[in-house]
Structures are given as structure tokens and as C-alpha cells.
Residue frames relative to the residue before (quaternion, step in Angstrom):
aa qw qx qy qz dx dy dz
X 1.0000 0.0000 0.0000 0.0000 0.00 0.00 0.00
X 0.6514 0.5154 -0.3247 0.4523 3.54 0.90 -0.84
X 0.6383 0.5273 -0.3236 0.4581 3.56 0.99 -0.81
X 0.6492 0.5117 -0.3160 0.4657 3.58 1.01 -0.85
X 0.6481 0.5158 -0.3233 0.4576 3.60 0.96 -0.81
X 0.6312 0.5349 -0.3325 0.4526 3.57 1.00 -0.82
X 0.6525 0.5161 -0.3150 0.4569 3.57 0.97 -0.88
X 0.6483 0.5167 -0.3247 0.4553 3.60 0.96 -0.81
X 0.6472 0.5156 -0.3200 0.4615 3.57 1.00 -0.85
X 0.6499 0.5179 -0.3154 0.4582 3.61 0.98 -0.84
X 0.6389 0.5245 -0.3236 0.4605 3.59 1.03 -0.81
X 0.6430 0.5238 -0.3187 0.4589 3.57 1.01 -0.85
X 0.6435 0.5217 -0.3178 0.4613 3.59 0.99 -0.85
X 0.6568 0.5045 -0.3116 0.4658 3.57 0.98 -0.90
X 0.6539 0.5138 -0.3155 0.4570 3.57 0.95 -0.87
X 0.6504 0.5137 -0.3163 0.4615 3.58 1.02 -0.83
X 0.6465 0.5200 -0.3052 0.4673 3.56 1.02 -0.86
X 0.6416 0.5239 -0.3159 0.4625 3.55 1.03 -0.85
X 0.6519 0.5142 -0.3107 0.4627 3.59 0.97 -0.85
X 0.6450 0.5207 -0.3203 0.4585 3.55 1.01 -0.84
X 0.6819 0.4872 -0.2941 0.4595 3.55 0.87 -0.96
X 0.6487 0.5008 -0.3280 0.4699 3.58 0.99 -0.80
X 0.6164 0.5410 -0.3424 0.4584 3.58 1.12 -0.68
X 0.6436 0.5142 -0.3158 0.4709 3.54 1.01 -0.81
X 0.6460 0.5215 -0.3192 0.4570 3.56 0.98 -0.87
X 0.6400 0.5208 -0.3221 0.4641 3.58 1.02 -0.84
X 0.6515 0.5112 -0.3122 0.4655 3.58 0.99 -0.85
X 0.6476 0.5194 -0.3221 0.4552 3.56 0.99 -0.86
X 0.6479 0.5091 -0.3166 0.4699 3.56 1.02 -0.84
X 0.6462 0.5177 -0.3216 0.4593 3.56 1.01 -0.80
X 0.6476 0.5155 -0.3152 0.4642 3.57 1.02 -0.82
X 0.6438 0.5144 -0.3183 0.4686 3.56 1.04 -0.82
X 0.6628 0.5020 -0.3103 0.4610 3.55 1.01 -0.80
X 0.6665 0.5046 -0.2961 0.4621 3.54 1.07 -0.74
X 0.6358 0.5858 -0.3393 0.3708 3.61 0.94 -0.86
X 0.6450 0.5005 -0.3640 0.4483 3.70 0.85 -0.65
X 0.5955 0.5712 -0.3635 0.4325 3.55 1.14 -0.65
X 0.6270 0.5308 -0.3317 0.4637 3.56 1.07 -0.75
X 0.6496 0.5097 -0.3137 0.4688 3.56 1.01 -0.86
X 0.6298 0.5362 -0.3268 0.4572 3.54 1.03 -0.84
X 0.6331 0.5294 -0.3280 0.4598 3.55 1.01 -0.82
X 0.6423 0.5218 -0.3191 0.4618 3.58 1.02 -0.81
X 0.6484 0.5145 -0.3166 0.4633 3.56 0.96 -0.84
X 0.6372 0.5220 -0.3272 0.4631 3.54 1.01 -0.82
X 0.6452 0.5233 -0.3168 0.4578 3.56 1.02 -0.82
X 0.6482 0.5123 -0.3156 0.4667 3.56 1.02 -0.83
X 0.6309 0.5344 -0.3257 0.4586 3.57 1.05 -0.82
X 0.6489 0.5129 -0.3154 0.4652 3.57 0.99 -0.86
X 0.6495 0.5176 -0.3168 0.4581 3.58 0.99 -0.86
X 0.6394 0.5201 -0.3250 0.4637 3.57 1.03 -0.82
X 0.6496 0.5132 -0.3199 0.4607 3.56 0.98 -0.85
X 0.6523 0.5123 -0.3142 0.4620 3.57 0.98 -0.84
X 0.6392 0.5254 -0.3216 0.4604 3.56 1.05 -0.82
X 0.6446 0.5179 -0.3163 0.4651 3.56 1.03 -0.83
X 0.6418 0.5237 -0.3231 0.4578 3.55 1.01 -0.85
X 0.6695 0.4963 -0.3013 0.4634 3.58 1.01 -0.83
X 0.7058 0.4680 -0.2713 0.4575 3.59 0.98 -0.84
X 0.5292 0.6631 -0.4001 0.3467 3.59 1.19 -0.48
X 0.6813 0.4672 -0.3235 0.4614 3.68 0.79 -0.86
X 0.6314 0.5298 -0.3411 0.4521 3.62 1.03 -0.74
X 0.6634 0.4964 -0.3008 0.4722 3.55 0.95 -0.91
X 0.6311 0.5356 -0.3218 0.4597 3.55 1.05 -0.81
X 0.6488 0.5206 -0.3111 0.4596 3.59 1.00 -0.87
X 0.6563 0.5108 -0.3098 0.4609 3.58 0.96 -0.88
X 0.6804 0.4903 -0.2930 0.4590 3.56 0.89 -0.95
X 0.6460 0.5125 -0.3216 0.4653 3.59 0.98 -0.81
X 0.6379 0.5283 -0.3271 0.4550 3.58 1.02 -0.83
X 0.6594 0.4950 -0.3045 0.4770 3.58 0.96 -0.87
X 0.6520 0.5413 -0.3096 0.4313 3.54 0.95 -0.95
X 0.7354 0.4066 -0.2374 0.4874 3.56 0.77 -1.05
X 0.5738 0.5761 -0.3787 0.4421 3.58 1.19 -0.44
X 0.6536 0.4990 -0.3090 0.4778 3.57 0.99 -0.85
X 0.6315 0.5234 -0.3310 0.4667 3.57 1.00 -0.83
X 0.6464 0.5226 -0.3174 0.4565 3.58 0.97 -0.88
X 0.6437 0.5149 -0.3204 0.4669 3.58 0.98 -0.81
X 0.6277 0.5318 -0.3315 0.4618 3.57 1.05 -0.77
X 0.6590 0.5065 -0.3061 0.4643 3.56 0.95 -0.92
X 0.6570 0.5049 -0.3104 0.4659 3.58 0.93 -0.94
X 0.6454 0.5224 -0.3175 0.4581 3.57 0.99 -0.84
X 0.6403 0.5169 -0.3208 0.4690 3.57 1.02 -0.78
X 0.6488 0.5091 -0.3174 0.4681 3.58 1.02 -0.82
X 0.6288 0.5235 -0.3308 0.4702 3.58 0.98 -0.83
X 0.6501 0.5184 -0.3107 0.4605 3.54 0.96 -0.89
X 0.6804 0.4966 -0.2948 0.4511 3.58 0.90 -0.97
X 0.6994 0.4700 -0.2758 0.4624 3.57 0.93 -0.93
X 0.6825 0.5152 -0.3037 0.4200 3.59 0.89 -0.89
X 0.5433 0.6086 -0.4114 0.4063 3.60 1.18 -0.32
X 0.7700 0.1580 -0.0997 0.6101 3.59 1.11 -0.69
X 0.2208 -0.8358 0.4924 0.1011 3.56 -0.09 1.32
X 0.5607 0.5759 -0.4019 0.4387 3.59 1.26 0.01
X 0.6506 0.4860 -0.3108 0.4938 3.58 1.28 -0.23
X 0.1756 -0.7676 0.6060 0.1126 3.56 -1.19 0.56
X 0.2776 -0.7367 0.5956 0.1598 3.53 -1.26 0.53
X 0.8267 -0.1246 0.0212 0.5482 3.58 -0.46 1.28
X 0.7336 -0.4343 0.2318 0.4685 3.58 0.99 0.82
X 0.6772 0.4409 -0.2935 0.5107 3.59 1.26 0.23
X 0.1792 -0.7628 0.6136 0.0972 3.53 -1.21 0.64
X 0.2583 -0.7464 0.5962 0.1435 3.54 -1.24 0.55
X 0.0431 -0.8075 0.5878 -0.0231 3.55 -0.75 1.10
X 0.3367 -0.7112 0.5799 0.2108 3.54 -1.01 0.84
X 0.3563 -0.7431 0.5316 0.1958 3.58 -0.88 0.97
X 0.2172 -0.8195 0.5246 0.0779 3.56 -0.71 1.12
X 0.7906 0.2265 -0.1185 0.5565 3.62 1.13 -0.52
X 0.4986 -0.6471 0.4959 0.2945 3.54 -1.37 0.17
X 0.2766 0.8014 -0.4974 0.1839 3.62 1.11 0.51
X 0.7327 0.3868 -0.2399 0.5060 3.61 1.22 -0.36
X 0.3719 0.6758 -0.5326 0.3483 3.57 1.14 0.57
X 0.4133 -0.7558 0.4390 0.2555 3.64 -0.48 1.11
X 0.3713 -0.6960 0.5704 0.2286 3.54 -1.06 0.82
X 0.7674 0.1367 -0.0761 0.6218 3.57 1.21 -0.62
X 0.2655 -0.8207 0.4833 0.1495 3.62 0.07 1.28
X 0.6018 0.5807 -0.3683 0.4062 3.62 1.13 -0.53
X 0.7741 0.3130 -0.1669 0.5244 3.58 1.00 -0.79
X 0.7257 0.3659 -0.2173 0.5405 3.58 1.15 -0.58
X 0.0337 0.8291 -0.5519 0.0828 3.54 0.14 1.32
X 0.7518 0.3985 -0.2910 0.4374 3.54 -1.17 0.66
X 0.4033 0.7298 -0.4717 0.2866 3.59 1.20 0.28
X 0.1509 -0.7784 0.6036 0.0834 3.57 -1.31 0.15
X 0.4209 -0.7162 0.5202 0.1982 3.53 -1.36 0.33
X 0.6359 -0.4823 0.4257 0.4263 3.53 -1.33 0.20
X 0.7283 0.3745 -0.2988 0.4900 3.58 -0.92 0.93
X 0.5846 0.5478 -0.3761 0.4656 3.59 1.27 -0.25
X 0.2699 -0.6973 0.6229 0.2300 3.53 -1.37 0.15
X 0.1856 -0.7851 0.5826 0.0992 3.58 -0.86 0.96
X 0.2945 -0.7188 0.6026 0.1829 3.54 -1.17 0.72
X 0.1035 -0.8101 0.5770 -0.0060 3.54 -0.67 1.19
X 0.2692 -0.7567 0.5782 0.1440 3.55 -0.88 1.01
X 0.4654 -0.6727 0.4983 0.2872 3.56 -0.90 0.95
X 0.0397 0.7841 -0.6181 0.0395 3.59 -0.94 0.92
X 0.5684 -0.5346 0.4790 0.4021 3.54 -1.28 0.25
X 0.6117 -0.6154 0.3588 0.3441 3.57 -0.98 0.85
X 0.6945 0.4887 -0.2796 0.4479 3.59 1.07 -0.66
X 0.6157 0.6253 -0.3258 0.3518 3.62 1.24 -0.34
X 0.5240 0.6348 -0.4277 0.3736 3.62 1.17 -0.18
X 0.1928 -0.7777 0.5917 0.0890 3.55 -1.18 0.67
X 0.6657 -0.4813 0.3799 0.4253 3.54 -1.30 0.31
X 0.7474 0.3422 -0.2880 0.4913 3.56 -0.87 1.00
X 0.5692 0.5818 -0.3867 0.4336 3.59 1.22 -0.40
X 0.3078 -0.6970 0.6079 0.2235 3.54 -1.23 0.54
X 0.0578 -0.8404 0.5381 -0.0278 3.57 -0.37 1.26
X 0.3183 -0.7036 0.6017 0.2039 3.52 -1.28 0.57
X 0.0793 0.8091 -0.5704 0.1168 3.57 -0.78 1.02
X 0.4879 -0.6068 0.5320 0.3327 3.53 -1.35 0.25
X 0.5108 -0.6514 0.4533 0.3305 3.64 -0.87 0.83
X 0.7610 -0.0220 -0.0339 0.6475 3.58 1.22 -0.51
X 0.7159 -0.5185 0.2654 0.3849 3.54 -1.19 0.56
X 0.7411 0.3927 -0.2130 0.5012 3.60 1.12 -0.63
X 0.4506 0.7197 -0.4345 0.3003 3.60 1.26 0.02
X 0.3322 -0.7232 0.5705 0.2026 3.55 -1.14 0.72
X 0.6128 0.5201 -0.3438 0.4855 3.57 1.28 -0.20
X 0.2464 -0.7634 0.5817 0.1348 3.56 -1.29 0.35
X 0.1699 -0.7341 0.6449 0.1277 3.53 -1.29 0.52
X 0.1192 -0.7666 0.6255 0.0827 3.55 -1.19 0.59
X 0.1688 0.7862 -0.5634 0.1898 3.56 -0.29 1.33
X 0.5862 -0.6014 0.4330 0.3275 3.53 -1.33 0.31
X 0.4396 -0.6780 0.5273 0.2629 3.55 -1.09 0.82
X 0.1967 -0.7876 0.5771 0.0894 3.59 -0.75 1.10
X 0.8055 0.0023 0.0535 0.5902 3.55 1.08 -0.75
X 0.1895 -0.7600 0.6132 0.1025 3.56 -1.12 0.80
X 0.1151 -0.8183 0.5631 0.0079 3.58 -0.75 1.13
X 0.3519 -0.7248 0.5474 0.2262 3.58 -1.18 0.57
X 0.7764 0.0713 -0.1044 0.6174 3.55 1.32 0.16
X 0.1592 -0.7588 0.6226 0.1055 3.54 -1.25 0.40
X 0.7932 -0.0676 -0.0452 0.6035 3.53 -0.44 1.31
X 0.7864 -0.2740 0.2059 0.5139 3.58 -0.60 -1.06
X 0.5712 0.5950 -0.3700 0.4276 3.58 1.31 0.19
X 0.2845 -0.7575 0.5653 0.1600 3.56 -0.75 1.05
X 0.4427 0.6591 -0.5235 0.3090 3.55 -1.20 0.58
X 0.5685 -0.5726 0.4561 0.3753 3.56 -1.31 -0.13
X 0.0107 0.7947 -0.6039 0.0605 3.53 -0.77 1.10
X 0.2013 -0.7787 0.5856 0.1006 3.55 -1.19 0.61
X 0.2353 -0.7001 0.6534 0.1660 3.50 -1.22 0.71
X 0.0372 -0.8236 0.5651 -0.0315 3.58 -0.55 1.17
X 0.0001 0.7800 -0.6258 0.0010 3.52 -1.32 0.38
X 0.4558 -0.6592 0.5255 0.2856 3.55 -1.09 0.76
X 0.5744 -0.6235 0.4015 0.3467 3.59 -0.97 0.81
X 0.7177 0.4232 -0.2501 0.4932 3.58 1.08 -0.67
X 0.6036 0.5816 -0.3533 0.4154 3.60 1.24 -0.27
X 0.3998 -0.7215 0.5222 0.2164 3.54 -1.20 0.60
X 0.7397 0.3227 -0.2041 0.5542 3.60 1.25 -0.23
X 0.5251 -0.6372 0.4726 0.3082 3.54 -1.23 0.57
X 0.5189 -0.6140 0.4933 0.3323 3.53 -1.32 0.39
X 0.6337 -0.4652 0.4334 0.4407 3.52 -1.34 0.07
X 0.5706 -0.6140 0.4036 0.3669 3.67 -0.84 0.82
X 0.2502 -0.7737 0.5751 0.0898 3.55 -1.05 0.91
X 0.2651 -0.7483 0.5754 0.1968 3.60 -0.95 0.76
X 0.7133 -0.4981 0.2955 0.3946 3.56 -1.25 0.42
X 0.6208 0.5639 -0.3433 0.4228 3.60 1.13 -0.60
X 0.6528 0.5137 -0.3120 0.4611 3.59 1.19 -0.44
X 0.5844 0.6048 -0.3677 0.3969 3.59 1.22 -0.39
X 0.2606 -0.7718 0.5684 0.1159 3.57 -0.93 1.01
X 0.7721 -0.2693 0.2232 0.5306 3.58 0.82 -0.95
X 0.4724 -0.6525 0.5194 0.2850 3.54 -1.38 -0.12
X 0.4660 -0.6803 0.4941 0.2757 3.56 -0.94 0.94
X 0.0920 -0.8219 0.5614 0.0294 3.58 -0.85 0.98
X 0.8146 0.0378 -0.0036 0.5788 3.62 1.15 -0.44
X 0.2486 -0.7481 0.5997 0.1376 3.52 -1.32 0.46
X 0.1672 -0.7426 0.6406 0.1006 3.56 -1.05 0.85
X 0.2978 -0.8117 0.4689 0.1808 3.61 -0.08 1.26
X 0.8884 0.0525 -0.0644 0.4515 3.53 -1.12 0.93
X 0.3981 0.7144 -0.4873 0.3061 3.61 1.19 0.30
X 0.5414 0.6491 -0.3900 0.3652 3.57 1.16 -0.55
X 0.6439 0.5246 -0.3224 0.4542 3.57 0.99 -0.80
X 0.6410 0.5171 -0.3199 0.4685 3.56 1.04 -0.80
X 0.6570 0.5075 -0.3091 0.4641 3.59 0.97 -0.88
X 0.6393 0.5156 -0.3272 0.4674 3.57 1.02 -0.74
X 0.6332 0.5230 -0.3262 0.4680 3.57 1.04 -0.79
X 0.6485 0.5106 -0.3164 0.4675 3.60 0.97 -0.88
X 0.6400 0.5373 -0.3234 0.4440 3.57 0.98 -0.87
X 0.7484 0.4061 -0.2132 0.4791 3.57 0.91 -0.92
X 0.7782 0.2183 -0.1194 0.5766 3.62 1.24 -0.39
X 0.0088 -0.8662 0.4997 -0.0050 3.54 0.81 1.05
X 0.6833 0.4918 -0.2992 0.4493 3.62 0.81 -0.98
X 0.6520 0.5101 -0.3049 0.4710 3.58 0.94 -0.90
X 0.6507 0.5257 -0.3124 0.4502 3.59 0.99 -0.83
X 0.6397 0.5176 -0.3224 0.4679 3.60 1.01 -0.82
X 0.6454 0.5117 -0.3163 0.4708 3.59 0.95 -0.89
X 0.6488 0.5240 -0.3143 0.4536 3.58 0.97 -0.86
X 0.6644 0.5065 -0.3082 0.4550 3.60 0.90 -0.91
X 0.6623 0.4897 -0.3095 0.4751 3.59 0.96 -0.81
X 0.6216 0.5377 -0.3372 0.4591 3.59 1.07 -0.70
X 0.6551 0.5014 -0.3031 0.4770 3.57 0.97 -0.90
X 0.6389 0.5286 -0.3187 0.4592 3.58 0.97 -0.88
X 0.6719 0.4967 -0.2950 0.4634 3.60 0.93 -0.90
X 0.6438 0.5277 -0.3182 0.4537 3.58 0.99 -0.86
X 0.6613 0.5024 -0.3033 0.4672 3.58 0.94 -0.90
X 0.6360 0.5330 -0.3278 0.4517 3.59 1.00 -0.82
X 0.6658 0.4991 -0.2986 0.4674 3.60 0.92 -0.94
X 0.6706 0.4957 -0.2993 0.4637 3.59 0.89 -0.93
X 0.6157 0.5563 -0.3405 0.4421 3.59 1.03 -0.75
X 0.6985 0.4516 -0.2710 0.4845 3.59 0.84 -0.96
X 0.6371 0.5409 -0.3328 0.4368 3.59 1.01 -0.76
X 0.6944 0.4743 -0.2731 0.4671 3.57 0.86 -0.98
X 0.6982 0.4793 -0.2850 0.4489 3.60 0.89 -0.90
X 0.7353 0.4032 -0.2303 0.4937 3.60 1.08 -0.65
X 0.4508 0.7010 -0.4503 0.3203 3.58 1.26 0.03
């Protein structure tokens, strides 16, 4: 009888141990099943954060693209105005004139002292001024004589209140690259003062002048390309 009781007690212990171990296995399986859900939740959170970041960056990207787009259009308009005005150098736009540089007479021999020079092929922007307002050191645009249709743009070396027996405002001018002075200029010959240089734009204007139809087609092509790229990038 004692032996039988011992066997029953051992069986009960084994059964209890088996139940405990199976319970642990069930818990482990449940934990494993639960853990991927936590990872999935994290991924969902990351996806939401990415979407929010994209939403926040979209207006900034849109602003940058719009600025570039309208900036290019503005440059096209300005270029067209320069082209229109430079065809007739007797006309000014809002008090400014555009002149194409044909020679290298204003290429500085000494860049340290001769500032503001320019080269053939550049375009200079000249502000209209009263003939008496130029000062020594200014680079002025003037007619070589009162009836001339051509223009020169040289630096003022000296300002005079008379020339020989003639009273008035006169200027002694000279190109930075030239070794001799120009014929004295009176205030009535002065058109304006150079304020800025657009390097090598003259070649582009000459090309537009000689290939007007091709230039128009090119500008429309560029405009269309920019429009397509703008919509593509913003809607991506």
C-alpha cells in the first residue's frame, strides 16, 4: 500500500510539473504573439511621422519652386525689356538706358585705381543725369559731338567751368585702356552715368537680334519645360 501511495504522489507531482511547464509555454507563445504587434505599432507611428514631415516640407518645397519659377519668368521679362530698349539707344526705360559695348577702351590698365571698367560684349546700364552733375572719376556716356548718333562711355578725368573763352561745364574724358584723352565734352553732350555692367550679355542680345524667331521658340520651350517640372515636383 505504501508503495502504491508513493507512486500516486509521484504521478501527481509529474502532472503538476507538466501543467506548469505547459503554462509557461503558453505564456511564452502569447508574449511572442504580442511582441510583433508592438513592433507593428512602432512602424505605424514612424509612417505617421514621415507623412507629417512630408506635409510640413511640402509648403516649403512649393515656396522654393514657385520662387525659382517666377524668378526665371522675371529674368525673361527683364531680358526682353533690355532687348527692346537697347535696339534704340536714344530711348530710356524708367530713366535708364542699356548700351552694348563694342570696344575694349574701358578695360582697366590698373584695376586697383581704375574701378568699374568693362569689356567688349558687355552691356552697361546708364542712368540719365543732368549734364552738369557728373564728377571726376565718374564713367559717363556722351555723344562725341552734339549731332552724333553714336555714343562713347569713358571716365571723367577733369571737370571745367569754362573752356578757352567759353563758359559752361566741360569734361576731359579718357578711356581706361587709352593713352590719350578725348576731345573735351560739354554738358549738353552728356547722356548719363554708368551704374552697372552685365557681363557678356551683348553677345546674347546680338544673337536674339539676328535670330528673333529661333529665340522666341527657345524662350517658350524653356517656359514650358519649367512649368512641367514645377507641376511634376510639387505633385510627386
